[in-house]
N, C-alpha and C positions, 0 to 999 in steps of 0.2 A: 512292534512300533505300531502307534497308535493313527487313525487316519487325521487326528487330530494335530500329533507331531508331525505330521507330515506335512499337513499346512502351513503350520510353523515357520518350520524349514524352508518351506516353499517362498513365502512370503520375506523370510531373511534374505535368501539367495538373490532374489528376482529384485532385490534394492540394491546390490551390488555394480551392478555394472554401471547405476545413475551414480551410486557417490563416488564411483571411479570418473564420472564425468564432470561431477559440481565440485568433486573436493580443490578446493584455493580458491573455488571461481567465488564471487560476490552474486547475490540473489537480494532484490529490492523488492518487499512486499509492502502494499497501500491499506492496509486498513480501514483509511477513511473516516468515512463516519459509521460502519456498521455496528448495527447494535449488539453488543456483546455481553451477556449476563457473565458470571463469576466463573461456570464452569466451561463456557466456551474461551474467553480469553485465555483461563489456564490450558487450554487446549492450545491455542495460538502459540502460547507461551512457553508449551511442551514441544511443540512442531519445531519452532526458533530454536531451541535448546539442542534439541535433536540433532537440526542439521548443524550447529556448533562443534557440536561432539563428533562428527563425522569430516571435519575441516571445512565445512560451505559457511562463507560469511556472509550475515545478513545483517541489513539496513531495513529497521522498521519505519513508515512513516504515517502518522495518525492525523487526521483532522476535525473539520466539526463533526460533532455525534449527539449523543441523547442527552449525555453531561452537560455540555454545551447548551444545545437547544431549551433544558431544564433549567439552568441558570439565568438564561435570557427571558423565557418566559416567567419565573418568579420575579425579575424587574419589571415586568409589563414590557416588554420588547418581542416583537415577534420576527425571524428571519422570512426574509423574500431572496430567493432565488432568481437568477435571471443567464438562462443558457448556462445552466447547472453551475453557476457561480454566485456565494451567498453575497449579499448584499451588508456591509458592516458599517456603521455609522461610529463616531468618536468614543459615544458611550458604552455603546454593544462592545466595542474593542475591549477596552479595561476587559470587561465583566469575561470576551473569551480570552484575551492572554490569561489571565487567572488561572482560568480552568481550565484550557488547552495545555500551556506550559505548565502549568501548578500542578493541579491536582489528576488530572489525566495521565499525564506524560508521567509522571511519578509512580503512578498505580501501574502504569506498564511496566515500569523499569522494576519495581519491587517485585512483581510477580517474576518477572523475568528471572532474577537475581534469587529468589525463593528457591526457581529449578533449578539453579545451577549454573546461569550466564551470567557473564561478566557484562551487564549492562549500565548505558549511558545513556542519559537523558539529555537532549540538545532542543533545541528550539533554532529557528533561520539567523537570528541574530548572535547566535554563540559562532566566534571562528570566522565573522564575515562568510555564511555559510552561504545565505541565499540574499538575493538584494530585488526590491522590488520598486516600482513608480506607481504612484495613485491611479487606479481605473476610477473607481467613484468610491466617496466617502474615505472609508480605511480598508477596503477592500484593493489589495495590488494587484499587479499585471508583472509575475515574476520575468525579470531582466536579463539576470545572471547569477550563475551556482559554483562558488568556490567549493572545491568535496576536499580540500587541504585536513580539515579538521575532521572528516570522516576517514581520508584515508591515513593519518595518525590513529585512531582510535581503534580502526582496522586490525593494521598494521601488530597492535598492541592484544588481540583476539578477544576486544570489547565488541557487544552488539551496540551500538547507536541506536537509540529511539527517538525521533523528530516530529515535531511538531510544526506544521506547516504553518509558520508566520517567517516575514521577512521583514528585514532594516529596509529603511526607505533609502530611495538612492542619491538623493539630495544629500544625504550624509548627514541627516537631521535625528531629533530623537524619536521619529514618528514611526510605529510598526504597523505593519500592513498584513491582514490575514490573506493567504494567500491558498490556491486550488493544491488540495493535495494529490489529486488525480497528476497535474503536471508536474507537481514539486518531487512525488515520486518518478515519475517520466524522466524529471533533468535531471536528477540525481544519477539514475539508472546509468544516463548515458555518460554523464561525467566521471563516474567511476569503472565503465566500463564492463558493465556488469552482464553475467550470461544472461539473466532471465528477470522479469518485471511481474511482478504477480501483484494483482487487484483483486482485494476481496471484495464481492459483490452481495447483498443480500437474494435470494434465491427468486424471488418473482420477479430480478432483474438481469436474471441471466437471457443470453440469445439464445431461442428458441429457434427451430425449424419449423413453419408454419405444419408442414407435411407431418412431420413428427415432435408436436409439440411437448411431449412427454420426458424428452432429455434434450439437454444442450448441445447448441453445436459443436464438433467437439474441435474444428479447426477452421481458420478466416484465411486467406490471401488478402496479402495489403489492399493489395485493388478492387478488392470486392466490396470493402469499407463502407465508400462512399455511397452507392446505390443501395446499401442496407439501410443507410440511415436516410435517406430520401422514401425508401419503401418503407419504413416503420417497421424493422424488422430490425434493428436497432433501434429501441425505444429512445426518443429524446434526453430521459433521465442518465440515458448511459454513452450518448452520442459522445461527451467530453473524454471518459472513459477510455472508449474506444478511439478515440483521435488522438490519444495522450500516446496512446498505444503504438500506434502506425509511427507518431514521430519518432519512440525512443527505437522502434526495430529500423528504421529506415536511419537512424543515427549510429547505428553500431550494436544494441541489443539486440540478442542472439532471436528472443521472442520474449512475445509476452500473453499471459492469459489472464482470462477473466474469470474468477473463483469462487465458487456457493462458499460465501464466509459464514453459512450458518451448520455446515458439515463438519463436526469436530473431525480434526486432525486432517482438516482438507490439502493442509499445503504438503504433509507429508506423502497423500494419496499423489495428489500433484507430482511433486519433484519425483519421489523414488519406486515407485510403483508403472505396472506397463499400461495401469489404465488411469488416465486421466479423467477430472470430473469438473473439469470447465471447458472456455473456449481459448483456445490458443492461435493468436494472429503473427502469424510469420509471413517470409516473404513466398 
């Protein structure tokens, strides 16, 4: 038997204990607004399909990405961020809802279905999934999550794909843009997920100043505030880190900040001995 065959066998056997650990469990993946070309999107969809086939339930959350930014720019509107949250006005919200809940969501669903997943697209207004109150303009503060609709679809072996918008708490017709980071964290808690994964751009991975060539492999929750203050966790990553801390403190076993530019990063993180991101845990 060649070394190549042995290497392949080793990879498969290495995955076995992780498949056993996560079988029947829920993993929430937040691809946020990470820029993904067709090849990378296919890799993420392949990973999620593979996890489903070995009995791992996945919920995919997505937020404002390049497609939304491009559509807004073409209409003469520019997105402004405040403490990691995009500020959205009423006219921009119409465009965002059309692109995020329509084009982007359905594209992700189609890619997953093409690979064999039984996927369904949702946004926060479906089934009363998410409720928000106004924070500024049409940017909302997430105040309530009802995961019933997700639990129903997961029980039927669907892979839900959730766009980060929410119904207004006043019961009116206003729809709010909400943070995909917080959405993923709150859904992970509500679903009693085993793991929360945030896909991030490689330039935003948390790196040890003493060894910047590699990401910090693991952080305790108590370390996060000091690392934000010192700048090891940069401002643009602080919200993801804080949402991860909230999720783990609320019952999710662990959260990982993962390089979304690495093909099949999700499989490498979940089903191999060598993780490639920063895991936050107790």
